[in-house]
N, C-alpha and C positions, 0 to 999 in steps of 0.2 A: 380741436387740432391739436397734433401730438408733436411737441418739440422736445426732442431728446438731447442730452448731452454726451458727447463720445468718451469714454471711460479715461481714455488714454491724456484729454484734455483736462478732465476733472484733477485728476492727480496734477497736472503742471499746473493748474488755477487757471486757464485759459479756455476762450469759446472758439469751437472751432468755425468755420465759414456755413455752415447749415445750420449750426445753434444761433448764431449773427444774424441770418436771414427769416432765421423762423421769429427771433424776438424782434427784427423789425418789422415785420408782418403782424406780431401781436402789440405793438406799439401805434403801429399805423390804424391799424383796425380799433383799436382804445378810442382814436383820437375821431373816428367814424367821419372824417372830412374826405378824404381823398378817394374814398369810393363813391360820394353822394350823386345820387340820380332822380334828379326832381327839377322841376322846373318848366318852362315851355313847351318842352318837348313832349310833355305827358300830354294824353290826351285826355278829356273830360267829356262824360257823360250827362252831363248837368246836374247830377246827382248833388244832394249837399244839404237841403233843407231834412230837418229832423234827426242831424247825426249819421245821413247816410254818408256812404266812402264816395267822394269826390278825387281824391289823388292816392296814389301810390307810390314809395318812394324806398329806394333801394339803396343799402351800403353795403359796399365789398368789401373783404380784405382783399387788396390787391395783386398778391402772389396765391398761386396755387397752394393749397394744404394737402398734409401725407394724413392720410385717415384709417390706415391700417400699418402693419411692421414691415412692409417691403419696402426697400428705399424708393426713393423718390414720388414727388405730386400725383395725387389721384383723386383729388376732388376741389371743390372750392367753398368758400364760407363766405354766409351773406347774413344780413339782417333786413328785414321788411317790414316798411310801417303803411298803415292803411290811415289816411285822414279824411276831415270833413271839410268842404270847400272853406276857404276863408282861416280853417283852424291849424295851427302849428301841432298839435298833438296828437300821437297814434292813437286809433281807436280799436275795438275790438271787430274781426272781421267774422259777423253772426250768420250769414247765408252766403250764396256762391260758391266760388273757387278761386283758389289764389295758385296762380303757375308761375316759376322760375324755368325761362329759357337758359340755355348757352349754345355761343353762335361760337365759329371759329371766325379767327381775326379780331381788327378793330372795328367796331359799327359806330357810326358817326349820330350823336344825339341829333334828332330833328328830321335826320334822311332816312328814307322808305327803306326797308328790310327787304334785301330781293333774296336771301337764301332761306331755306328750311333752318329751325335750331337743329345743331347737332346732338342735344340732349334736351329732355323736357321733364318736370317734376310738378305733380299737381297734387293738389291738398284741399281737400273740402273743408267747409267752416267748422264742422264738429270735430274733424283731426286738429285742426289748430288749437282749438280750445287747449287740450293737453299741454302745447308747446307755448303758448301765450306767457311774456313777461313783461315786466312793467319797469322803466326805466327813467330819467327826467325826461326824455321824450314821449313819453307815453307808453300804451301798448304795442309793442313789437314781436316781432317772430323770429327767431336766431335758427339758422339750417346750416350744416356741413354735411356738404351733398355729392355724394363718389359717383363720377361719371362711369363706372363701372367697364360696361364693354363697348363705350363710346368716348374712348381718350381725343384729345385735343389732337388736330392736324396740325397743329404749329405750333409757335412760341405765344399766342396770345388767344385770348378768347375774350368774347362780350356776355354779360349776362344782364338780363333785365327782368321786372316783375309786371307780371298782369294779373288784373283783379277780373275775374269773370262775374257780374252780377247776375243774378236769376232772371232780371230783364233788363234790358239797357245794353249800350254799347259797353265793350270792355273797357279796362282803365290800364295804362302801361306806363311803367319809369321807364325814363330816357337808359339808353344801354351804359354799363359802368365794363371799363376793360379790365382785366385779370392778366397777369402775366405768368406763363408756365415755366417755371424756372426748371431746370433738369429736366427738360425734354429734347 
């Protein structure tokens, strides 16, 4: 995420609206709570024995982020954790595929999704190894994803994470909403 301070504001010692919005997004993402996407809406394949993945949790920065030098938001920032059934800490994804999907509008947790994703990003387990990091929540994966030629159609998007195991049913986090400021 790129947070820039306006040179004119720096000279006056204040923060402009863009910097304040960016700072707010950073603070909220640091708390990791407003974008929580776990709970009863998650589907489960029954995995869990032997440390197999049984749940996927997605935390999202609640506002779109600027990823290039052009004005305006052009992407999303999320962190994804996979955990074993009954375990609170994130574990590494060693097989299968992690997919992050972005939908137009606000999707409600637990309700069926009737629209196709506006944008989807897929990462195989071997690609995830290089971006894994450990926090107090365990092993997780941090993404700053540009929507490139598929910008949102409105002022909000919903994102979710799906884990596609080599065998068995996919696991999915409930959707998390993101505001598209400057749209």
